[in-house]
C-alpha positions as CSV (number, residue, x, y, z in Angstrom):
1,M,102.1,107.6,40.5
2,K,104.5,106.0,38.0
3,K,103.5,105.9,34.4
4,V,103.9,102.8,32.2
5,A,103.6,102.9,28.4
6,I,102.6,99.5,27.0
7,L,103.5,99.1,23.3
8,G,101.2,96.5,21.8
9,G,97.6,95.7,22.9
10,G,97.3,92.0,22.5
11,V,96.9,89.4,25.2
12,A,100.4,90.3,26.6
13,G,99.8,94.0,26.6
14,M,96.3,93.8,28.1
15,S,97.5,91.3,30.7
16,A,100.3,93.7,31.8
17,A,97.9,96.6,31.8
18,H,95.5,94.6,34.0
19,E,98.2,93.7,36.6
20,L,99.6,97.2,36.6
21,I,96.4,99.2,36.9
22,I,95.2,97.3,40.0
23,R,98.6,98.0,41.6
24,G,98.2,101.7,41.3
25,Y,100.2,102.5,38.1
26,E,99.2,104.9,35.4
27,V,98.9,102.9,32.2
28,S,98.7,103.7,28.5
29,V,98.4,101.1,25.8
30,Y,99.1,101.6,22.1
31,E,97.7,99.0,19.8
32,F,98.4,99.1,16.0
33,K,95.1,97.4,14.9
34,S,91.7,98.9,15.2
35,I,90.4,95.9,17.2
36,P,91.9,95.0,20.6
37,G,93.3,91.6,21.5
38,G,96.0,90.8,19.0
39,K,96.1,87.3,17.7
40,A,93.3,86.4,20.2
41,R,90.8,88.8,18.7
42,S,87.8,87.9,16.7
43,M,87.0,90.2,13.8
44,P,83.9,91.1,11.7
45,F,83.4,89.7,8.2
46,V,83.0,93.3,7.0
47,G,79.9,93.8,4.8
48,S,78.3,90.5,5.6
49,G,75.6,92.0,7.9
50,V,72.5,93.3,6.1
51,D,69.2,94.9,7.2
52,G,70.6,96.0,10.5
53,R,72.2,92.7,11.4
54,K,75.8,92.4,12.8
55,D,78.6,91.3,10.5
56,L,79.3,87.5,10.8
57,P,82.1,86.8,13.3
58,G,85.5,85.9,11.9
59,E,88.8,85.2,13.7
60,H,92.5,84.8,13.4
61,G,92.1,81.2,14.5
62,F,89.7,79.5,17.0
63,R,90.6,80.0,20.6
64,L,91.2,77.1,22.9
65,F,92.1,76.8,26.6
66,P,93.9,73.6,27.4
67,R,93.5,72.1,30.9
68,F,97.1,72.9,31.8
69,Y,96.7,76.7,31.4
70,R,97.1,78.5,34.7
71,H,98.0,82.2,34.1
72,V,95.4,83.2,31.5
73,I,92.7,81.3,33.3
74,D,93.5,83.2,36.5
75,T,93.0,86.4,34.5
76,L,89.7,85.3,33.1
77,K,88.5,84.7,36.7
78,R,89.1,88.4,37.4
79,I,87.4,90.0,34.4
80,P,83.7,90.8,35.2
81,Y,81.1,89.6,32.7
82,E,77.4,90.3,33.4
83,N,76.7,88.7,36.7
84,G,79.9,86.6,36.8
85,F,83.3,86.5,35.2
86,V,84.7,85.8,31.7
87,Y,85.9,82.4,33.1
88,D,82.2,81.4,33.3
89,N,82.1,81.6,29.4
90,L,84.4,78.6,29.0
91,M,82.7,75.4,27.8
92,E,84.3,71.9,28.1
93,V,85.1,70.0,24.9
94,T,84.2,66.3,25.1
95,R,85.7,64.9,21.9
96,L,88.9,65.1,19.8
97,D,88.3,63.2,16.6
98,I,90.8,62.2,13.9
99,A,89.8,62.3,10.3
100,T,91.7,60.4,7.6
101,Y,91.2,59.7,3.9
102,T,90.8,56.0,4.5
103,A,88.6,55.5,7.5
104,P,85.6,57.0,9.3
105,L,86.1,59.6,12.0
106,L,88.0,58.1,14.9
107,P,86.6,59.5,18.2
108,L,89.0,60.2,21.0
109,L,87.5,61.3,24.3
110,A,88.6,64.7,25.4
111,K,86.7,64.3,28.6
112,I,86.5,60.8,30.2
113,E,83.5,60.0,32.3
114,F,83.1,56.6,34.0
115,S,80.5,54.8,31.8
116,L,80.5,51.6,29.7
117,D,80.2,53.5,26.4
118,N,83.2,55.6,27.1
119,F,85.1,52.7,28.4
120,L,84.5,50.9,25.1
121,V,85.7,54.0,23.2
122,I,88.9,53.9,25.3
123,I,89.4,50.2,24.4
124,K,88.9,51.0,20.7
125,D,91.4,53.8,21.0
126,L,94.0,51.6,22.5
127,F,93.6,48.3,20.6
128,D,91.7,49.0,17.4
129,N,92.6,52.5,16.6
130,G,92.3,52.2,12.8
131,L,95.3,54.5,12.3
132,G,97.8,51.8,11.5
133,L,99.7,52.1,14.8
134,T,101.4,48.9,16.0
135,A,102.0,47.8,19.6
136,D,105.6,48.7,19.1
137,D,104.6,52.2,18.0
138,M,102.6,52.7,21.2
139,E,105.3,51.3,23.4
140,Q,108.0,53.5,21.8
141,Y,105.9,56.7,22.2
142,G,105.1,55.7,25.8
143,R,108.8,55.2,26.5
144,K,109.7,58.6,25.1
145,L,106.9,60.4,27.1
146,W,108.2,58.6,30.2
147,Q,111.7,59.8,29.5
148,V,110.4,63.4,29.4
149,M,108.5,62.9,32.6
150,T,111.4,61.4,34.5
151,S,114.1,63.8,33.2
152,C,115.4,66.6,35.4
153,D,114.7,70.2,34.6
154,E,118.3,70.9,33.7
155,R,118.4,68.1,31.1
156,I,115.1,69.3,29.6
157,R,116.3,72.9,29.4
158,E,119.9,72.3,28.3
159,E,120.0,69.0,26.5
160,Y,116.5,68.6,25.0
161,N,116.6,72.2,23.7
162,L,119.3,71.0,21.3
163,I,117.3,67.9,20.1
164,D,114.4,68.1,17.6
165,W,111.3,66.1,18.4
166,W,111.7,63.8,15.3
167,N,115.1,62.6,16.5
168,F,114.1,62.5,20.1
169,I,111.3,60.0,19.5
170,E,113.4,58.2,17.0
171,A,110.7,58.6,14.3
172,E,113.0,57.5,11.5
173,Q,113.0,53.9,12.9
174,Q,109.2,53.8,13.4
175,S,106.2,53.1,11.2
176,P,104.7,55.6,8.7
177,A,101.7,55.8,11.0
178,F,103.9,56.6,14.0
179,Q,105.7,59.4,12.0
180,K,102.4,60.9,10.8
181,I,100.7,60.9,14.2
182,F,103.3,61.3,16.9
183,A,105.9,63.3,14.9
184,G,103.3,65.1,12.8
185,F,101.2,66.6,15.6
186,T,103.8,69.4,16.0
187,K,102.3,71.0,12.9
188,T,98.9,71.4,14.5
189,L,100.5,72.4,17.9
190,V,103.3,74.8,16.9
191,A,102.8,75.1,13.2
192,C,106.2,73.6,12.3
193,Q,107.7,70.2,11.4
194,S,109.0,67.9,14.1
195,Q,112.5,68.1,12.6
196,I,112.5,71.8,13.6
197,A,110.7,72.1,16.9
198,N,112.9,71.4,20.0
199,T,112.1,68.7,22.5
200,Q,112.4,71.2,25.4
201,T,109.1,72.7,24.2
202,V,107.3,69.8,22.5
203,G,108.1,67.1,25.0
204,P,106.5,68.5,28.2
205,V,103.5,69.7,26.2
206,A,103.0,66.3,24.6
207,V,103.2,64.6,28.0
208,Q,100.9,67.0,29.7
209,M,98.2,66.9,26.9
210,T,98.4,63.1,26.8
211,L,97.9,62.8,30.5
212,D,95.1,65.4,30.4
213,I,93.3,63.6,27.7
214,T,93.4,60.3,29.6
215,T,92.5,61.8,33.0
216,P,88.9,61.2,34.0
217,G,86.6,63.9,35.2
218,T,87.5,67.1,33.3
219,S,88.1,68.0,29.7
220,F,91.6,68.5,28.4
221,V,90.5,71.7,26.6
222,R,87.8,74.4,26.7
223,L,86.3,76.8,24.3
224,L,84.5,80.2,24.7
225,N,80.7,80.1,24.4
226,G,80.6,82.8,21.8
227,P,82.8,85.1,19.6
228,T,86.0,85.9,21.3
229,N,85.6,89.7,21.4
230,D,82.1,89.5,22.7
231,K,82.9,86.9,25.4
232,W,86.4,88.0,26.5
233,I,88.2,90.8,24.8
234,Q,85.6,93.6,24.9
235,P,84.6,92.9,28.6
236,W,88.4,92.9,29.4
237,L,88.8,96.3,27.6
238,N,85.8,97.7,29.4
239,F,87.4,96.5,32.7
240,L,90.7,98.1,31.9
241,Q,89.3,101.4,30.7
242,G,86.9,101.5,33.7
243,H,90.0,101.3,36.0
244,G,91.7,104.1,34.2
245,V,93.8,102.4,31.4
246,D,94.3,104.8,28.5
247,Y,94.0,102.3,25.6
248,H,94.7,103.6,22.1
249,L,93.5,101.7,19.0
250,A,95.0,102.3,15.5
251,A,98.1,103.7,17.2
252,K,101.2,102.7,15.3
253,V,104.5,102.6,17.2
254,E,107.1,104.2,14.9
255,S,110.2,103.8,17.0
256,I,111.5,103.2,20.5
257,D,114.3,105.6,21.3
258,C,117.2,104.6,23.5
259,V,119.7,107.3,24.7
260,D,122.6,106.7,27.1
261,G,121.3,103.2,28.0
262,V,117.7,104.2,28.9
263,I,114.5,104.5,26.9
264,S,113.9,108.2,26.4
265,G,110.5,107.9,24.6
266,A,108.6,106.3,21.8
267,K,107.1,107.8,18.6
268,I,103.5,107.0,17.9
269,T,101.3,107.8,14.9
270,E,97.6,108.1,15.6
271,N,94.9,109.8,13.6
272,G,97.4,111.0,11.1
273,Q,99.6,112.7,13.7
274,T,103.0,111.5,14.9
275,F,104.0,112.4,18.4
276,E,106.4,111.4,21.2
277,I,105.3,109.7,24.4
278,E,107.3,109.5,27.6
279,A,106.8,107.3,30.6
280,D,108.7,106.0,33.6
281,Y,108.7,102.5,32.2
282,Y,108.1,100.9,28.8
283,I,106.8,97.4,28.1
284,A,107.3,96.2,24.6
285,A,104.4,93.7,24.1
286,F,105.0,93.1,20.4
287,P,105.4,89.7,18.7
288,V,109.0,88.8,18.0
289,E,109.0,89.6,14.3
290,V,107.8,93.1,15.2
291,M,110.1,93.6,18.2
292,G,113.1,92.6,16.2
293,K,112.7,95.6,14.0
294,F,112.5,98.0,17.0
295,V,115.8,96.8,18.5
296,T,118.4,99.4,17.7
297,D,122.2,99.4,18.0
298,A,121.9,101.6,21.0
299,M,119.7,99.0,22.7
300,V,122.0,96.2,21.9
301,Q,124.9,98.2,23.2
302,A,123.0,98.7,26.5
303,D,121.9,95.1,26.6
304,P,123.8,92.7,24.2
305,G,121.1,90.0,24.9
306,L,118.6,91.9,22.8
307,A,120.6,90.8,19.7
308,G,119.0,87.4,20.3
309,V,115.6,89.0,19.6
310,Q,116.8,90.1,16.2
311,K,118.0,86.6,15.5
312,L,114.6,85.1,16.4
313,V,112.7,87.2,13.8
314,D,112.8,84.3,11.3
315,S,111.8,81.7,13.8
316,V,108.1,81.9,12.8
317,A,105.6,79.9,10.9
318,W,102.0,80.4,9.9
319,M,98.8,79.3,11.6
320,N,95.8,81.2,10.4
321,G,92.1,80.6,10.3
322,I,89.3,80.4,7.8
323,Q,85.6,80.3,8.8
324,F,82.9,78.5,6.7
325,Y,79.4,79.8,7.4
326,L,76.8,77.1,6.9
327,K,73.1,77.0,6.0
328,E,72.6,74.2,8.6
329,E,74.2,73.5,11.9
330,L,76.8,70.8,11.4
331,P,78.3,69.6,14.8
332,I,80.5,66.9,13.2
333,T,81.8,66.2,16.8
334,H,81.6,67.9,20.2
335,G,85.1,69.3,19.9
336,H,88.0,69.4,17.6
337,V,88.7,67.4,14.4
338,I,92.3,66.8,13.4
339,Y,92.6,66.1,9.6
340,L,95.5,63.7,9.8
341,D,95.9,63.2,6.0
342,A,95.2,66.8,4.9
343,P,98.4,68.2,3.5
344,W,97.7,71.6,5.0
345,S,97.5,70.2,8.6
346,L,93.9,71.3,9.3
347,T,92.1,71.4,12.6
348,S,88.4,72.4,12.9
349,V,85.7,73.2,15.4
350,S,82.0,73.4,14.7
351,Q,81.4,76.4,16.9
352,K,77.6,76.8,17.1
353,Q,77.2,73.9,19.4
354,F,79.4,75.7,21.9
355,W,77.5,79.0,21.5
356,P,74.1,78.1,23.1
357,D,73.1,81.7,23.7
358,V,74.3,83.1,20.4
359,D,71.5,83.6,17.9
360,L,73.1,83.5,14.5
361,S,69.9,84.9,12.9
362,N,71.1,88.3,14.2
363,Y,74.2,88.1,12.0
364,G,74.8,88.3,8.3
365,D,71.7,87.9,6.2
366,G,70.0,86.0,9.0
367,T,70.2,82.5,7.3
368,V,73.5,81.2,8.7
369,K,72.9,78.3,11.1
370,G,76.5,77.1,11.7
371,V,80.1,78.2,11.8
372,L,82.9,75.7,10.9
373,S,86.2,77.3,12.1
374,V,89.3,75.9,10.6
375,D,93.0,76.5,11.4
376,I,95.5,76.0,8.6
377,S,98.9,75.1,10.0
378,D,100.9,74.1,6.9
379,W,101.2,76.8,4.3
380,D,104.2,75.2,2.4
381,T,102.9,71.8,1.3
382,P,101.1,71.5,-2.1
383,G,97.4,71.0,-1.9
384,I,95.2,68.4,-3.6
385,L,93.3,70.7,-6.1
386,F,95.8,73.1,-7.6
387,G,99.2,71.5,-6.6
388,K,100.2,74.7,-4.9
389,S,101.1,75.6,-1.3
390,A,98.7,77.9,0.5
391,T,101.2,80.7,0.3
392,Y,100.9,80.7,-3.5
393,C,97.1,80.4,-3.7
394,T,94.6,83.1,-4.0
395,A,92.0,83.6,-1.2
396,E,89.4,81.7,-3.4
397,E,91.8,78.9,-4.0
398,I,92.6,78.6,-0.3
399,K,88.9,78.3,0.5
400,A,88.5,75.7,-2.2
401,E,91.5,73.7,-1.1
402,V,90.5,73.6,2.6
403,W,87.0,72.7,1.8
404,A,88.2,69.9,-0.5
405,Q,90.6,68.5,2.0
406,M,87.9,68.4,4.7
407,K,85.4,66.7,2.4
408,K,88.0,64.1,1.4
409,S,88.7,63.5,5.1
410,L,85.1,63.4,6.4
411,N,83.2,61.8,3.5
412,V,84.8,58.3,3.8
413,D,83.3,54.8,3.4
414,G,80.0,56.1,2.1
415,A,79.5,58.6,4.8
416,V,78.5,62.1,3.6
417,I,79.2,64.6,6.4
418,L,80.2,67.7,4.4
419,E,78.3,68.7,1.3
420,D,78.8,71.7,-1.0
421,D,75.1,72.7,-0.7
422,V,75.5,73.5,3.0
423,L,78.1,76.2,2.4
424,H,76.7,79.7,2.8
425,S,79.8,81.9,2.7
426,W,83.4,82.0,4.0
427,F,85.9,84.4,5.6
428,L,89.7,84.2,5.6
429,D,91.8,85.8,8.3
430,T,92.6,89.3,7.2
431,D,96.2,88.9,8.3
432,I,96.7,87.0,5.1
433,Q,97.5,89.7,2.6
434,F,97.3,89.3,-1.2
435,E,99.3,92.3,-2.6
436,N,100.5,90.8,-5.9
437,P,98.8,88.0,-7.6
438,D,102.1,86.8,-9.1
439,Q,103.8,86.5,-5.7
440,A,103.3,84.6,-2.5
441,C,100.8,86.1,0.0
442,T,102.1,87.6,3.2
443,N,101.1,87.1,6.8
444,M,100.8,90.1,9.2
445,E,100.9,87.9,12.3
446,P,102.9,84.6,12.1
447,L,103.5,82.4,15.1
448,L,106.8,82.0,17.0
449,I,108.2,78.5,16.8
450,N,110.8,77.2,19.3
451,R,113.5,75.9,17.0
452,V,116.3,73.8,18.2
453,G,118.8,75.8,20.1
454,T,116.7,79.0,20.4
455,W,116.3,79.1,24.1
456,D,119.6,80.9,24.5
457,L,118.4,83.6,22.1
458,R,115.2,84.3,24.1
459,P,115.4,87.1,26.7
460,E,114.0,87.5,30.1
461,A,111.0,89.9,30.7
462,Y,113.5,92.4,32.2
463,T,116.4,93.9,30.3
464,A,119.7,95.6,31.2
465,I,117.9,98.8,30.1
466,P,116.4,99.8,33.4
467,N,113.1,101.1,32.1
468,L,112.5,98.6,29.3
469,F,110.6,95.4,29.8
470,L,109.4,92.7,27.5
471,A,106.0,91.0,27.4
472,A,105.5,88.5,24.6
473,D,105.4,84.8,24.0
474,Y,109.1,84.7,22.9
475,V,110.2,85.8,26.4
476,R,111.5,83.0,28.6
477,T,108.6,81.5,30.5
478,N,107.6,78.3,32.2
479,T,104.9,78.0,29.5
480,N,107.6,77.9,26.8
481,L,105.1,77.8,24.0
482,A,103.8,80.5,21.6
483,T,100.3,80.8,23.2
484,M,98.2,83.3,25.0
485,E,99.2,81.5,28.1
486,G,102.8,82.2,27.4
487,A,102.0,85.8,26.6
488,N,100.1,86.2,29.8
489,E,102.9,84.7,31.9
490,A,105.5,86.9,30.2
491,A,103.3,90.0,31.0
492,R,103.2,88.9,34.7
493,R,107.0,88.6,34.7
494,A,107.4,92.0,33.2
495,V,105.1,93.5,35.9
496,N,107.0,91.7,38.7
497,A,110.2,93.1,37.3
498,I,108.8,96.7,37.4
499,L,107.6,96.1,41.0
500,T,111.1,95.0,41.9
501,Q,112.7,98.0,40.2
502,D,110.4,100.2,42.1
503,G,110.9,98.5,45.4
504,S,107.1,98.2,45.5
505,T,105.3,96.7,48.5
506,E,102.5,95.5,46.2
507,E,101.9,91.8,45.9
508,P,103.7,90.4,42.9
509,C,101.8,88.6,40.1
510,E,101.5,84.9,40.7
511,I,103.7,82.7,38.4
512,W,102.8,79.0,38.1
513,D,105.0,76.0,37.4
514,M,103.9,74.3,34.2
515,Y,103.7,70.7,33.0
516,T,103.5,69.2,36.5
517,F,102.0,66.0,35.2
518,E,99.3,66.0,37.8
519,L,98.1,62.5,37.0
520,W,101.3,61.3,38.6
521,N,101.9,62.2,42.3
522,I,104.9,64.5,42.4
523,D,106.4,62.2,45.1
524,V,106.4,59.4,42.5
525,L,108.5,61.4,40.0
526,K,110.8,63.3,42.4
527,P,113.2,60.4,43.0
528,Y,113.6,60.0,39.2
529,H,114.3,63.7,38.8
530,H,116.9,63.6,41.6
531,H,118.6,60.5,40.1
532,D,118.6,62.0,36.6
533,K,120.0,65.3,37.9
534,R,122.9,63.5,39.5
535,R,123.6,61.8,36.2
536,F,123.2,65.0,34.2
537,E,125.7,66.8,36.4
538,K,128.2,64.0,35.8
539,G,127.6,64.2,32.0
540,L,125.8,60.9,31.9
541,P,122.7,60.2,29.7
542,W,119.2,59.6,31.0
543,D,118.6,56.0,32.0
544,G,115.1,56.1,33.5
545,K,116.1,54.4,36.7
546,L,115.8,55.3,40.4
547,F,119.3,54.2,41.6
């Protein structure tokens, strides 16, 4: 039985362990944190539970599962949970609302059903959106989405990788509303400005999500029906350990040793002891900013492509969560709220409405009735209270700023949705570290962003080092986005590479095409792709025609 050491126990590491253990490999996982799951984990608000109650649930950021996800959804369908599977814990979102400083909440349907009320909402969305968009704005955005849909794969990969989203959609020539909405959404999607994110990544995702939002019958996104670790990560860990995975928590990888072009071992510190581990294969399942530090000269000599990983270390931004625990349940909307005017690019979910079987009286002091989970996606723009970016605020100032930005966005035109009296307590992601009050805070787990031109720096899941494989969202994948879906797909690619290396007869992991734009029959788009490919091969620009 071949042994595989997986270094990193987040979604990528756990996904690789899952696929390997069911194919007969001996698997050990070494995770730095004391909680499994990496960025996907939930975490306790330590000390909040009293009189025998559980600590209130906190998280790195709320989990969402868009409709176009394939790989991680397949995994959820294979993790047992009570009498079913973890997949059964997903709940559909029906609304995606936009909050501004100047108008009441604008409802967008996340799940379209055929009814008069919903049809009227669609009409309002299209013709009386209240966001300042003009007919020219909508037409321009539609044209650019159509360009992505009808471009060949080669053009998307090689040409659009070198164009930022701002310039691709020609935002400079459009209205301020266009710039804020269609260019600005990259902050909430990939935590970076549209002048930085490449169109190879943003374009297909923008098309797919637009089509998913406007496709009747199913929601464009789903949420878990309880805290992430309870509903997903812990059942997953139980499954893996039950099948023989040796999963180590609070196990720090000190180094990965490369000798004569192969990995000879890795040093691990656990329980105060440092020791060497050896395996037939090693999967590095770290995020890019961590993996970059483990790449040695010996590794680069064996595989020069690994130098690209070192260059990607700075291609990260921050997207972290804060939870507000409320004295009353406050649904706001049945889904997400995007705070369009909030300088810190906030997105929130009122979670209790999606947790029907979670009794919050068993948490904290027993009086919490609601949880408002908020993602902060812009840590560099000054706020409205203190004139400072989030990185230079204290934890208390971050809490006050986020609360104030939400109140200013929700309490508009006489509406009072969010009041100070409803706030019970709050919890900020523990990855945000405040080591020196006179300096900027630090982030233990930033998010990879796909900057212009970075595709060439990103490695495959296999390397020229025959026993080293990579499983993380910076690896080249069809998903091409820093998400748990990308991490899961990368893990599958790493496992498939091991199977190939072994000459294994085991069935390889399934890899799906992404961004297939299902609303449009593939036969409709194929002629456009063939036409554009011929033009691309001749060095001609996209023209959106058939002949």
